[in-house]
PLY file of the C-alpha trace (Angstrom):
ply
format ascii 1.0
element vertex 114
property float x
property float y
property float z
element edge 113
property int vertex1
property int vertex2
end_header
-48.39 -10.17 30.17
-49.38 -12.25 27.49
-52.21 -11.22 25.22
-52.82 -13.73 22.75
-55.22 -13.39 20.06
-56.81 -15.34 17.04
-57.73 -14.14 13.73
-60.21 -15.24 11.35
-59.32 -16.05 7.60
-59.95 -12.53 6.56
-57.86 -10.97 9.44
-60.40 -9.84 11.57
-60.17 -10.87 15.53
-62.10 -13.99 16.12
-64.78 -12.80 18.59
-65.34 -16.53 20.02
-61.68 -16.50 21.39
-61.59 -14.66 24.81
-62.96 -11.38 24.81
-63.17 -9.78 21.05
-60.29 -12.15 19.95
-57.63 -11.53 22.76
-57.20 -12.75 26.18
-54.72 -11.90 28.72
-52.57 -13.88 31.56
-50.47 -12.57 34.32
-47.30 -14.13 33.49
-44.44 -12.21 31.69
-44.24 -14.44 28.79
-40.87 -15.80 27.94
-41.85 -18.73 25.44
-45.17 -19.95 24.18
-46.54 -23.08 22.03
-49.89 -24.35 20.56
-50.63 -27.93 21.57
-52.32 -30.28 19.06
-55.56 -29.74 20.75
-55.47 -25.84 20.34
-54.56 -25.02 23.71
-51.90 -22.13 24.07
-49.27 -22.64 26.78
-46.94 -19.96 27.83
-44.09 -19.93 30.20
-42.19 -17.21 32.31
-40.37 -16.41 35.24
-42.24 -15.20 38.44
-40.45 -14.84 41.65
-37.64 -17.00 40.68
-40.03 -19.95 39.76
-41.00 -21.22 36.46
-44.76 -20.08 35.68
-46.84 -22.01 33.42
-50.23 -20.77 31.94
-52.61 -22.54 29.47
-54.93 -20.87 27.30
-57.93 -22.99 25.93
-59.18 -22.90 22.57
-61.96 -20.79 23.36
-59.58 -17.98 24.86
-60.00 -18.40 28.66
-57.28 -19.30 30.95
-56.98 -22.93 31.77
-58.26 -23.21 35.47
-56.15 -26.51 35.80
-52.97 -24.57 35.42
-54.09 -21.76 37.85
-56.20 -19.54 35.60
-54.74 -16.12 34.50
-52.07 -16.50 37.40
-50.60 -19.61 36.11
-49.25 -22.49 38.00
-45.59 -22.09 39.57
-42.85 -24.81 39.68
-40.06 -24.59 41.83
-37.17 -25.21 39.40
-33.84 -23.61 38.89
-33.98 -20.84 36.42
-30.80 -19.36 35.09
-29.76 -15.91 36.28
-29.58 -13.63 33.29
-31.50 -10.81 31.28
-28.62 -9.02 29.98
-28.60 -6.61 33.09
-24.80 -7.17 33.65
-22.61 -6.61 30.62
-21.92 -9.69 28.81
-24.59 -11.60 30.67
-27.14 -13.29 28.14
-30.77 -13.60 28.70
-31.69 -17.38 29.19
-33.26 -19.03 25.88
-36.89 -20.56 26.73
-38.95 -22.93 24.89
-42.11 -24.70 25.33
-42.46 -27.94 23.99
-46.05 -29.66 23.88
-45.39 -33.72 23.06
-47.86 -36.35 23.17
-48.41 -37.26 26.85
-46.66 -34.41 28.30
-45.51 -30.57 28.31
-41.84 -29.66 28.62
-40.26 -26.39 29.06
-36.47 -25.68 28.25
-34.33 -23.05 29.74
-31.19 -22.93 28.13
-29.96 -26.43 28.36
-32.35 -27.62 31.25
-35.55 -29.57 30.29
-38.29 -29.67 32.84
-41.39 -31.93 32.64
-44.35 -30.05 33.66
-47.38 -32.11 32.68
-48.50 -35.29 31.34
0 1
1 2
2 3
3 4
4 5
5 6
6 7
7 8
8 9
9 10
10 11
11 12
12 13
13 14
14 15
15 16
16 17
17 18
18 19
19 20
20 21
21 22
22 23
23 24
24 25
25 26
26 27
27 28
28 29
29 30
30 31
31 32
32 33
33 34
34 35
35 36
36 37
37 38
38 39
39 40
40 41
41 42
42 43
43 44
44 45
45 46
46 47
47 48
48 49
49 50
50 51
51 52
52 53
53 54
54 55
55 56
56 57
57 58
58 59
59 60
60 61
61 62
62 63
63 64
64 65
65 66
66 67
67 68
68 69
69 70
70 71
71 72
72 73
73 74
74 75
75 76
76 77
77 78
78 79
79 80
80 81
81 82
82 83
83 84
84 85
85 86
86 87
87 88
88 89
89 90
90 91
91 92
92 93
93 94
94 95
95 96
96 97
97 98
98 99
99 100
100 101
101 102
102 103
103 104
104 105
105 106
106 107
107 108
108 109
109 110
110 111
111 112
112 113
């Protein structure tokens, strides 16, 4: 579960962001990034699918991406997680770029929006 927050310059939770400065989404977050417009994107695995959520600048889950549950994408997700000795957990990265949103899982780059 991701519970991003936003702080004021004095270090106190910004009450205008979500509830008392934080919000929650239903995805175990593997990567996150903030887009130029202030939306926070988070990606993770959910039932062997890539799950993407967006948190609007006011702290509310983006309904266009399925709200708190996120939107699921059927893409190949590398097995891993370190459960087997010598097996490495996949590396995740969310890349918000002009005109799109990409998620890179190890060497696989997936365009999700835009």
